[in-house]
DSSP file (Angstrom, degrees, kcal/mol; ACC not computed):
  #  RESIDUE AA STRUCTURE BP1 BP2  ACC     N-H-->O    O-->H-N    N-H-->O    O-->H-N    TCO  KAPPA ALPHA  PHI   PSI    X-CA   Y-CA   Z-CA
    1    1 A M              0   0    0      0, 0.0     2,-0.4     0, 0.0    30,-0.0   0.000 360.0 360.0 360.0 -53.1    0.0    0.0    0.0
    2    2 A F        +     0   0    0     25,-0.1     3,-0.1     1,-0.1    99,-0.0  -0.908 360.0 171.1-110.9 138.2    2.7    2.5    1.0
    3    3 A K        +     0   0    0     -2,-0.4    31,-2.4     1,-0.3     2,-0.4   0.687  69.0  30.2-113.4 -30.3    6.1    2.5   -0.6
    4    4 A H  E     -a   34   0A   0     29,-0.2    98,-2.1    96,-0.1    99,-1.3  -0.950  63.3-166.7-142.3 117.4    7.8    5.7    0.6
    5    5 A I  E     -ab  35 103A   0     29,-3.3    31,-3.0    -2,-0.4     2,-0.5  -0.875   8.3-154.2-105.0 129.4    7.3    7.4    3.9
    6    6 A M  E     -ab  36 104A   0     97,-2.9    99,-2.2    -2,-0.5    31,-0.2  -0.911  11.5-170.0 -98.8 128.5    8.5   10.9    4.7
    7    7 A A  E     -a   37   0A   0     29,-2.7    31,-1.6    -2,-0.5     2,-0.2  -0.853   8.9-153.7-122.4  94.4    9.0   11.4    8.4
    8    8 A P  E     -a   38   0A   0      0, 0.0    99,-0.5     0, 0.0     2,-0.4  -0.467  20.0-176.5 -65.6 135.1    9.7   15.0    9.4
    9    9 A V        -     0   0    0     29,-3.1     2,-0.8    -2,-0.2    31,-0.4  -0.987  28.6-140.6-135.6 144.8   11.7   15.2   12.6
   10   10 A D    >   -     0   0    0     -2,-0.4     3,-2.1     3,-0.1    29,-0.1  -0.911  15.0-159.4-102.0 107.0   12.9   18.1   14.8
   11   11 A L  G >  S+     0   0    0     -2,-0.8     3,-0.6     1,-0.3    -1,-0.1   0.670  88.6  61.5 -65.7 -15.7   16.4   17.1   15.8
   12   12 A T  G 3  S+     0   0    0      1,-0.2    -1,-0.3     2,-0.1     3,-0.1   0.623 113.1  36.2 -82.1 -11.7   16.3   19.4   18.8
   13   13 A H  G X   +     0   0    0     -3,-2.1     3,-2.0     1,-0.1    -1,-0.2  -0.161  67.1 134.4-132.4  41.0   13.3   17.6   20.2
   14   14 A T  G X   +     0   0    0     -3,-0.6     3,-1.5     1,-0.3    -1,-0.1   0.765  69.3  68.8 -63.7 -22.9   13.9   13.9   19.4
   15   15 A D  G 3  S+     0   0    0      1,-0.3     3,-0.3     2,-0.1    -1,-0.3   0.660  99.1  50.9 -68.6 -14.4   13.0   13.0   23.0
   16   16 A R  G <  S+     0   0    0     -3,-2.0    -1,-0.3     1,-0.2    -2,-0.2   0.253  96.6  71.1-103.0  10.7    9.4   14.1   22.1
   17   17 A L    <>  +     0   0    0     -3,-1.5     4,-3.0     1,-0.1     5,-0.3   0.268  56.3 114.5-111.7  11.0    9.1   12.0   19.0
   18   18 A D  H  > S+     0   0    0     -3,-0.3     4,-2.5     1,-0.2     5,-0.2   0.900  80.9  43.2 -52.9 -50.8    8.9    8.4   20.5
   19   19 A R  H  > S+     0   0    0      1,-0.2     4,-2.5     2,-0.2    -1,-0.2   0.916 116.5  47.0 -65.1 -42.7    5.3    7.7   19.3
   20   20 A A  H  > S+     0   0    0      2,-0.2     4,-2.4     1,-0.2    -1,-0.2   0.900 113.8  48.0 -66.4 -40.5    5.8    9.1   15.9
   21   21 A L  H  X S+     0   0    0     -4,-3.0     4,-2.3     2,-0.2    -2,-0.2   0.902 113.4  47.3 -67.6 -40.1    9.1    7.3   15.3
   22   22 A Q  H  X S+     0   0    0     -4,-2.5     4,-2.7    -5,-0.3    -2,-0.2   0.909 112.4  49.8 -66.5 -41.6    7.7    4.0   16.5
   23   23 A T  H  X S+     0   0    0     -4,-2.5     4,-2.6    -5,-0.2     5,-0.3   0.919 110.5  50.7 -61.9 -43.6    4.6    4.5   14.3
   24   24 A T  H  X S+     0   0    0     -4,-2.4     4,-2.5     1,-0.2    -2,-0.2   0.935 112.3  46.2 -59.3 -47.8    6.9    5.3   11.3
   25   25 A A  H  X S+     0   0    0     -4,-2.3     4,-2.5     2,-0.2     5,-0.2   0.912 112.9  50.1 -62.6 -43.2    9.0    2.1   11.9
   26   26 A D  H  X S+     0   0    0     -4,-2.7     4,-2.5     2,-0.2    -2,-0.2   0.926 113.4  44.5 -62.7 -45.9    5.9   -0.1   12.4
   27   27 A V  H  X S+     0   0    0     -4,-2.6     4,-2.1     2,-0.2     6,-0.3   0.912 113.1  51.7 -66.3 -41.6    4.2    1.2    9.2
   28   28 A A  H  X>S+     0   0    0     -4,-2.5     5,-1.8    -5,-0.3     4,-1.3   0.921 112.9  44.9 -61.1 -44.3    7.5    0.9    7.2
   29   29 A K  H  <5S+     0   0    0     -4,-2.5     3,-0.2     3,-0.2    -2,-0.2   0.917 111.6  53.2 -65.7 -42.6    8.0   -2.7    8.4
   30   30 A N  H  <5S+     0   0    0     -4,-2.5    -2,-0.2     1,-0.2    -1,-0.2   0.879 122.9  27.2 -61.2 -39.6    4.4   -3.6    7.7
   31   31 A Y  H  <5S-     0   0    0     -4,-2.1    -1,-0.2    -5,-0.1    -2,-0.2   0.433 103.6-118.8-104.5  -0.7    4.4   -2.4    4.1
   32   32 A G  T  <5 +     0   0    0     -4,-1.3     2,-0.2    -3,-0.2    -3,-0.2   0.862  59.6 162.7  65.0  34.2    8.1   -2.9    3.4
   33   33 A A      < -     0   0    0     -5,-1.8    40,-0.5    -6,-0.3     2,-0.3  -0.559  40.6-121.7 -90.7 149.8    8.3    0.9    2.8
   34   34 A K  E     -a    4   0A   0    -31,-2.4   -29,-3.3    -2,-0.2     2,-0.4  -0.634  25.6-146.3 -81.2 146.2   11.4    3.1    2.7
   35   35 A V  E     -ac   5  74A   0     38,-2.3    40,-2.1    -2,-0.3     2,-0.5  -0.961   9.9-165.2-116.5 133.3   11.5    6.0    5.1
   36   36 A T  E     -ac   6  75A   0    -31,-3.0   -29,-2.7    -2,-0.4     2,-0.5  -0.970  13.8-148.5-115.2 116.3   13.1    9.3    4.5
   37   37 A Y  E     -ac   7  76A   0     38,-2.6    40,-2.2    -2,-0.5     2,-0.4  -0.725  17.6-164.9 -83.3 125.9   13.7   11.3    7.6
   38   38 A V  E     +ac   8  77A   0    -31,-1.6   -29,-3.1    -2,-0.5     2,-0.3  -0.926  13.7 167.3-116.7 134.6   13.4   15.0    6.8
   39   39 A S  E     - c   0  78A   0     38,-1.3    40,-2.9    -2,-0.4     2,-0.3  -0.978  20.3-139.1-143.6 157.5   14.5   17.9    9.0
   40   40 A A  E     + c   0  79A   0    -31,-0.4     2,-0.3    -2,-0.3    40,-0.2  -0.882  18.3 172.2-122.2 149.5   15.1   21.6    8.6
   41   41 A S  E     - c   0  80A   0     38,-2.4    40,-2.9    -2,-0.3     2,-0.1  -0.981  35.5-105.4-146.0 154.4   17.7   24.1    9.7
   42   42 A N  E     - c   0  81A   0     -2,-0.3    40,-0.2    38,-0.2    41,-0.1  -0.380  34.5-115.0 -71.8 162.0   18.4   27.7    8.9
   43   43 A D  S    S+     0   0    0     38,-1.5    39,-0.1    39,-0.1    -1,-0.1   0.340  94.9  77.5 -83.3   9.1   21.4   28.4    6.7
   44   44 A T  S    S-     0   0    0      1,-0.1    -2,-0.2     7,-0.1     5,-0.1  -0.747 100.5 -75.9-111.4 162.3   23.2   30.0    9.6
   45   45 A P        +     0   0    0      0, 0.0     5,-0.2     0, 0.0     2,-0.2  -0.266  60.1 169.8 -57.6 142.4   25.0   28.4   12.6
   46   46 A G        -     0   0    0      3,-3.2    -5,-0.0    -4,-0.1     5,-0.0  -0.732  50.1 -78.6-141.0-170.3   22.6   27.0   15.2
   47   47 A S  S    S+     0   0    0     -2,-0.2     3,-0.1     1,-0.2     0, 0.0   0.767 125.9  41.5 -69.4 -26.1   22.5   24.9   18.3
   48   48 A L  S    S+     0   0    0      1,-0.3     2,-0.3     2,-0.0    -1,-0.2   0.785 125.7   7.3 -90.8 -30.6   22.7   21.6   16.3
   49   49 A A        -     0   0    0     -5,-0.1    -3,-3.2     1,-0.1    -1,-0.3  -0.998  50.7-139.9-155.5 151.1   25.2   22.5   13.7
   50   50 A H  S    S+     0   0    0     -2,-0.3    -1,-0.1    -5,-0.2    -3,-0.0   0.696  91.1   6.8 -84.1 -20.7   27.7   25.2   12.7
   51   51 A N  S  > S-     0   0    0     -7,-0.1     4,-1.9    -6,-0.1     3,-0.2  -0.960  84.2 -94.0-155.2 167.0   26.9   24.8    9.0
   52   52 A P  H  > S+     0   0    0      0, 0.0     4,-2.6     0, 0.0     5,-0.2   0.860 119.9  53.6 -57.9 -38.4   24.6   23.1    6.6
   53   53 A Q  H  > S+     0   0    0      1,-0.2     4,-2.4     2,-0.2     5,-0.2   0.904 107.4  50.7 -66.4 -39.1   26.9   20.1    6.0
   54   54 A E  H  > S+     0   0    0     -3,-0.2     4,-2.1     2,-0.2    -1,-0.2   0.895 110.9  50.0 -63.2 -38.7   27.2   19.4    9.7
   55   55 A F  H  X S+     0   0    0     -4,-1.9     4,-2.4     2,-0.2    -2,-0.2   0.929 109.4  50.6 -64.1 -45.4   23.4   19.5    9.9
   56   56 A R  H  X S+     0   0    0     -4,-2.6     4,-2.6     1,-0.2    -2,-0.2   0.909 110.3  50.9 -57.6 -42.6   23.1   17.1    7.0
   57   57 A D  H  X S+     0   0    0     -4,-2.4     4,-2.3     2,-0.2    -1,-0.2   0.899 109.6  49.3 -64.1 -41.3   25.6   14.7    8.7
   58   58 A R  H  X S+     0   0    0     -4,-2.1     4,-2.1     2,-0.2    -1,-0.2   0.910 112.4  47.8 -64.4 -41.5   23.7   14.8   12.0
   59   59 A L  H  X S+     0   0    0     -4,-2.4     4,-2.6     2,-0.2    -2,-0.2   0.904 110.5  51.6 -66.4 -41.0   20.4   14.0   10.2
   60   60 A A  H  X S+     0   0    0     -4,-2.6     4,-2.3     1,-0.2    -2,-0.2   0.906 110.1  49.4 -62.0 -41.2   22.1   11.2    8.2
   61   61 A A  H  X S+     0   0    0     -4,-2.3     4,-2.3     2,-0.2    -1,-0.2   0.896 110.5  50.8 -64.6 -39.6   23.4    9.7   11.5
   62   62 A F  H  X S+     0   0    0     -4,-2.1     4,-2.4     2,-0.2    -2,-0.2   0.931 110.5  48.9 -62.0 -46.4   19.9   10.0   13.0
   63   63 A A  H  X S+     0   0    0     -4,-2.6     4,-2.4     1,-0.2    -2,-0.2   0.901 111.4  49.2 -61.6 -42.0   18.4    8.2   10.0
   64   64 A Q  H  X S+     0   0    0     -4,-2.3     4,-2.7     2,-0.2    -1,-0.2   0.895 109.7  52.3 -65.5 -39.2   20.9    5.4   10.1
   65   65 A E  H  X S+     0   0    0     -4,-2.3     4,-2.4     2,-0.2    -2,-0.2   0.917 111.2  46.8 -61.2 -44.0   20.3    5.0   13.9
   66   66 A Q  H  X S+     0   0    0     -4,-2.4     4,-2.3     2,-0.2     5,-0.2   0.899 112.3  50.5 -65.2 -40.6   16.6    4.7   13.3
   67   67 A A  H  X>S+     0   0    0     -4,-2.4     4,-2.0     2,-0.2     5,-1.3   0.931 113.0  45.2 -63.0 -46.1   17.1    2.2   10.4
   68   68 A D  H  <5S+     0   0    0     -4,-2.7    -2,-0.2     1,-0.2    -1,-0.2   0.904 114.7  48.4 -64.4 -42.3   19.4    0.0   12.5
   69   69 A K  H  <5S+     0   0    0     -4,-2.4    -1,-0.2    -5,-0.2    -2,-0.2   0.885 123.4  30.7 -66.2 -40.3   17.1    0.1   15.6
   70   70 A A  H  <5S-     0   0    0     -4,-2.3    -2,-0.2    -5,-0.2    -1,-0.2   0.586 101.8-122.0 -99.0 -11.9   14.0   -0.7   13.6
   71   71 A G  T  <5 +     0   0    0     -4,-2.0     2,-0.3     1,-0.2    -3,-0.2   0.916  67.7 129.4  70.1  42.6   15.4   -2.9   10.8
   72   72 A I      < -     0   0    0     -5,-1.3     2,-0.5    -6,-0.2    -1,-0.2  -0.800  66.5-102.6-123.7 165.2   14.0   -0.7    8.1
   73   73 A E        +     0   0    0    -40,-0.5   -38,-2.3    -2,-0.3     2,-0.3  -0.795  51.6 172.1 -86.6 126.7   15.4    1.0    5.0
   74   74 A A  E     +c   35   0A   0     -2,-0.5     2,-0.3   -40,-0.2   -38,-0.2  -0.971  18.9 175.3-141.3 154.0   16.0    4.7    5.7
   75   75 A D  E     -c   36   0A   0    -40,-2.1   -38,-2.6    -2,-0.3     2,-0.3  -0.824  22.6-126.3-140.4 177.2   17.5    7.8    4.2
   76   76 A S  E     -c   37   0A   0     -2,-0.3     2,-0.3   -40,-0.2   -38,-0.2  -0.947  12.9-169.7-133.0 155.4   17.7   11.4    5.1
   77   77 A H  E     -c   38   0A   0    -40,-2.2   -38,-1.3    -2,-0.3     2,-0.4  -0.894  13.2-154.6-146.7 111.0   16.9   14.7    3.4
   78   78 A A  E     -c   39   0A   0     -2,-0.3     2,-0.6   -40,-0.2   -38,-0.2  -0.704   3.1-152.4 -90.9 136.4   17.9   18.0    5.0
   79   79 A L  E     -c   40   0A   0    -40,-2.9   -38,-2.4    -2,-0.4     2,-0.7  -0.938   8.0-164.0-105.6 113.3   16.0   21.2    4.2
   80   80 A I  E     -c   41   0A   0     -2,-0.6     2,-0.3   -40,-0.2   -38,-0.2  -0.887  19.7-178.3-102.0 113.0   18.3   24.2    4.5
   81   81 A L  E     -c   42   0A   0    -40,-2.9   -38,-1.5    -2,-0.7     3,-0.3  -0.751  38.6-135.2-116.6 154.4   16.1   27.3    4.8
   82   82 A N  S    S+     0   0    0      1,-0.3     2,-0.3    -2,-0.3    -1,-0.1   0.906 105.9  10.8 -70.1 -42.3   16.6   31.0    5.0
   83   83 A D    >>  -     0   0    0      1,-0.1     4,-3.0   -41,-0.1     3,-0.8  -0.812  68.3-170.2-141.1  95.4   14.0   31.3    7.8
   84   84 A E  H 3> S+     0   0    0     -3,-0.3     4,-1.7    -2,-0.3     5,-0.2   0.864  86.1  56.6 -55.7 -41.2   12.8   28.0    9.2
   85   85 A A  H 34 S+     0   0    0      1,-0.2    -1,-0.3     2,-0.2     4,-0.2   0.854 118.7  31.8 -61.9 -35.0   10.0   29.5   11.1
   86   86 A V  H <4 S+     0   0    0     -3,-0.8     4,-0.3     1,-0.1    -2,-0.2   0.853 126.0  39.2 -89.4 -39.2    8.4   31.0    8.0
   87   87 A D  H  X S+     0   0    0     -4,-3.0     4,-2.3     1,-0.2     5,-0.2   0.529  87.3  92.5 -94.0  -8.2    9.4   28.5    5.3
   88   88 A L  H  X S+     0   0    0     -4,-1.7     4,-2.6    -5,-0.3     5,-0.2   0.910  83.5  49.0 -61.5 -50.5    9.0   25.2    7.0
   89   89 A D  H  > S+     0   0    0      1,-0.2     4,-2.0    -4,-0.2    -1,-0.2   0.937 115.9  43.2 -56.2 -50.6    5.4   24.2    6.1
   90   90 A N  H  > S+     0   0    0     -4,-0.3     4,-2.4     1,-0.2    -1,-0.2   0.896 113.0  53.0 -62.7 -41.1    5.9   25.0    2.4
   91   91 A A  H  X S+     0   0    0     -4,-2.3     4,-2.4     1,-0.2    -1,-0.2   0.877 108.2  50.7 -63.8 -38.1    9.3   23.2    2.4
   92   92 A L  H  X S+     0   0    0     -4,-2.6     4,-2.2     2,-0.2    -1,-0.2   0.909 109.8  49.6 -66.8 -41.6    7.8   20.1    3.9
   93   93 A V  H  X S+     0   0    0     -4,-2.0     4,-1.6    -5,-0.2    37,-0.3   0.935 114.1  45.4 -62.3 -45.9    5.0   20.0    1.3
   94   94 A H  H  X S+     0   0    0     -4,-2.4     4,-3.1     1,-0.2    -2,-0.2   0.878 110.0  55.0 -65.5 -37.6    7.5   20.4   -1.5
   95   95 A A  H  X S+     0   0    0     -4,-2.4     4,-2.7     2,-0.2     6,-0.3   0.907 104.6  53.4 -63.3 -41.0    9.8   17.8    0.0
   96   96 A A  H  X>S+     0   0    0     -4,-2.2     5,-2.1     2,-0.2     4,-0.8   0.918 113.9  43.0 -59.3 -42.9    7.0   15.2    0.1
   97   97 A D  H ><5S+     0   0    0     -4,-1.6     3,-0.7     2,-0.2    -2,-0.2   0.941 114.2  49.7 -66.9 -48.0    6.4   15.8   -3.6
   98   98 A D  H 3<5S+     0   0    0     -4,-3.1    -2,-0.2     1,-0.3    -1,-0.2   0.859 113.9  45.8 -61.1 -36.8   10.1   15.9   -4.5
   99   99 A L  H 3<5S-     0   0    0     -4,-2.7    -1,-0.3    -5,-0.2    -2,-0.2   0.647 107.7-124.8 -80.6 -15.2   10.8   12.6   -2.7
  100  100 A G  T <<5 +     0   0    0     -4,-0.8    -3,-0.2    -3,-0.7     2,-0.2   0.801  45.9 174.4  73.1  28.8    7.8   10.9   -4.2
  101  101 A A      < -     0   0    0     -5,-2.1    -1,-0.2    -6,-0.3   -96,-0.2  -0.463  24.7-170.2 -69.6 137.0    6.5   10.1   -0.7
  102  102 A D  S    S+     0   0    0    -98,-2.1    30,-1.5     1,-0.2     2,-0.3   0.435  75.7  34.8-104.8  -1.9    3.0    8.5   -0.6
  103  103 A L  E     -bd   5 132A   0    -99,-1.3   -97,-2.9    28,-0.2     2,-0.5  -0.973  62.4-161.8-149.6 136.2    2.7    8.9    3.2
  104  104 A V  E     -bd   6 133A   0     28,-2.5    30,-3.4    -2,-0.3     2,-0.5  -0.983   8.5-172.1-115.5 126.0    3.9   11.5    5.6
  105  105 A I  E     + d   0 134A   0    -99,-2.2     2,-0.3    -2,-0.5    30,-0.2  -0.977  18.8 160.1-118.6 121.0    4.0   10.5    9.3
  106  106 A M  E     - d   0 135A   0     28,-2.2    30,-2.9    -2,-0.5     2,-0.1  -0.990  36.7-116.5-144.8 150.7    4.8   13.3   11.7
  107  107 A A  E     + d   0 136A   0    -99,-0.5     2,-0.3    -2,-0.3    30,-0.2  -0.462  32.9 177.0 -78.5 153.1    4.4   14.2   15.3
  108  108 A S  E     - d   0 137A   0     28,-1.8    30,-1.3    -2,-0.1     2,-0.1  -0.979  27.1-110.9-150.7 160.2    2.3   17.1   16.5
  109  109 A H        -     0   0    0     -2,-0.3    11,-0.1    28,-0.2     3,-0.1  -0.431  45.3 -87.7 -85.3 164.7    1.3   18.7   19.7
  110  110 A K        -     0   0    0     -2,-0.1    -1,-0.1    28,-0.1    29,-0.0  -0.547  57.5 -99.2 -69.4 137.7   -2.2   18.5   21.2
  111  111 A P        +     0   0    0      0, 0.0     2,-0.2     0, 0.0    -1,-0.1  -0.262  49.4 175.1 -63.6 144.5   -4.2   21.5   19.9
  112  112 A G    >   -     0   0    0     -3,-0.1     3,-0.8     1,-0.0     4,-0.4  -0.663  48.6 -72.3-133.0-169.8   -4.6   24.5   22.1
  113  113 A F  G >  S+     0   0    0      1,-0.2     3,-1.8    -2,-0.2     4,-0.3   0.887 125.3  56.3 -56.2 -45.2   -6.0   28.0   21.9
  114  114 A V  G >> S+     0   0    0      1,-0.3     4,-2.5     2,-0.2     3,-2.1   0.798  93.1  70.7 -61.6 -29.5   -3.3   29.3   19.6
  115  115 A D  G <4 S+     0   0    0     -3,-0.8    -1,-0.3     1,-0.3    -2,-0.2   0.654  84.8  68.4 -65.8 -14.2   -4.1   26.6   17.0
  116  116 A H  G <4 S+     0   0    0     -3,-1.8    -1,-0.3    -4,-0.4    -2,-0.2   0.712 114.6  28.1 -72.4 -19.2   -7.4   28.4   16.3
  117  117 A F  T <4 S+     0   0    0     -3,-2.1     2,-0.4     1,-0.3    -2,-0.2   0.752 132.6  27.0-109.8 -37.8   -5.4   31.2   14.8
  118  118 A W  S  < S-     0   0    0     -4,-2.5    -1,-0.3     0, 0.0     2,-0.1  -0.993  79.1-136.6-130.6 124.6   -2.2   29.5   13.6
  119  119 A S        -     0   0    0     -2,-0.4    -3,-0.1    -3,-0.1    -4,-0.0  -0.362  24.2-105.6 -78.6 160.2   -2.2   25.9   12.6
  120  120 A S     >  -     0   0    0     -5,-0.1     4,-2.2     1,-0.1     5,-0.2  -0.277  33.7-105.2 -71.8 166.6    0.5   23.4   13.5
  121  121 A N  H  > S+     0   0    0      1,-0.2     4,-2.5     2,-0.2     5,-0.2   0.907 123.6  53.6 -59.5 -41.4    3.1   22.2   11.0
  122  122 A G  H  > S+     0   0    0      1,-0.2     4,-2.6     2,-0.2    -1,-0.2   0.907 108.1  49.0 -61.2 -42.5    1.2   18.9   10.8
  123  123 A G  H  > S+     0   0    0      2,-0.2     4,-1.9     1,-0.2    -1,-0.2   0.897 111.3  49.5 -64.0 -41.0   -2.1   20.7   10.1
  124  124 A A  H  X S+     0   0    0     -4,-2.2     4,-1.4     2,-0.2    -2,-0.2   0.912 113.2  46.1 -65.3 -42.6   -0.5   22.7    7.3
  125  125 A V  H  X S+     0   0    0     -4,-2.5     4,-2.8     1,-0.2     3,-0.3   0.921 110.6  53.1 -66.4 -43.4    1.1   19.7    5.7
  126  126 A A  H  < S+     0   0    0     -4,-2.6    -1,-0.2     1,-0.2    -2,-0.2   0.865 110.1  48.8 -61.0 -36.3   -2.1   17.7    6.0
  127  127 A R  H  < S+     0   0    0     -4,-1.9    -1,-0.2    -5,-0.2    -2,-0.2   0.827 124.9  25.9 -70.8 -31.7   -4.1   20.4    4.2
  128  128 A R  H  < S+     0   0    0     -4,-1.4    -2,-0.2    -3,-0.3    -3,-0.2   0.627  91.9 102.5-114.5 -15.5   -1.7   20.9    1.3
  129  129 A A     <  -     0   0    0     -4,-2.8     4,-0.1    -5,-0.2   -36,-0.1  -0.394  57.8-146.1 -75.8 148.7    0.3   17.7    0.7
  130  130 A N  S    S+     0   0    0    -37,-0.3    -1,-0.1    -2,-0.1     2,-0.1   0.726  81.6  76.8 -78.9 -24.5   -0.5   15.3   -2.1
  131  131 A A  S    S-     0   0    0    -38,-0.1   -28,-0.2     1,-0.1     2,-0.1  -0.386  97.9 -93.2 -80.8 160.9    0.5   12.4    0.0
  132  132 A S  E     -d  103   0A   0    -30,-1.5   -28,-2.5    -2,-0.1     2,-0.4  -0.478  43.3-146.9 -66.3 147.9   -1.6   10.8    2.8
  133  133 A V  E     -d  104   0A   0    -30,-0.2     2,-0.6    -2,-0.1   -28,-0.2  -0.985  13.7-166.8-128.8 128.0   -0.7   12.4    6.2
  134  134 A F  E     -d  105   0A   0    -30,-3.4   -28,-2.2    -2,-0.4     2,-0.6  -0.952  10.2-159.6-114.2 111.1   -0.7   10.6    9.5
  135  135 A I  E     -d  106   0A   0     -2,-0.6     2,-0.6   -30,-0.2   -28,-0.2  -0.820   4.4-162.3 -94.7 123.7   -0.4   13.0   12.5
  136  136 A V  E     -d  107   0A   0    -30,-2.9   -28,-1.8    -2,-0.6     2,-0.5  -0.926   6.5-150.5-110.2 115.9    0.8   11.3   15.7
  137  137 A R  E     -d  108   0A   0     -2,-0.6   -28,-0.2   -30,-0.2     2,-0.1  -0.720  14.9-132.9 -86.2 131.4    0.1   13.2   18.9
  138  138 A E              0   0    0    -30,-1.3   -28,-0.1    -2,-0.5  -121,-0.1  -0.431 360.0 360.0 -76.3 157.1    2.6   12.6   21.6
  139  139 A D              0   0    0     -2,-0.1    -1,-0.1   -30,-0.1   -30,-0.0   0.496 360.0 360.0 -63.8 360.0    1.3   11.9   25.1
């Protein structure tokens, strides 16, 4: 049913992604699907990396760790953006198309008051992506 899963991850908050990562691994194993872990960073030095290549390397290591742990085929795709806060939603939608993903599995927070005015990244991707989107809320 699914052949290629895109799994957006925030590398600064991997401790909050347990349910989404487990769901991604389970679905990938069930369907024999490849997973591409996607993450975004600004093109300037940040807390995770000093430059875009260092960020790509960290994401690749994360993807390999997930693949080894779950026994799945995985790859990584870094999004280097001018302004991550502004460009992320659009970049994720385009990445799903560019990668040929037929399913996006991503974590999201429980909706709150602010979500009535500004949607979450997951909500924005679900509204605009051509792929199916599975939003996993963490506990």
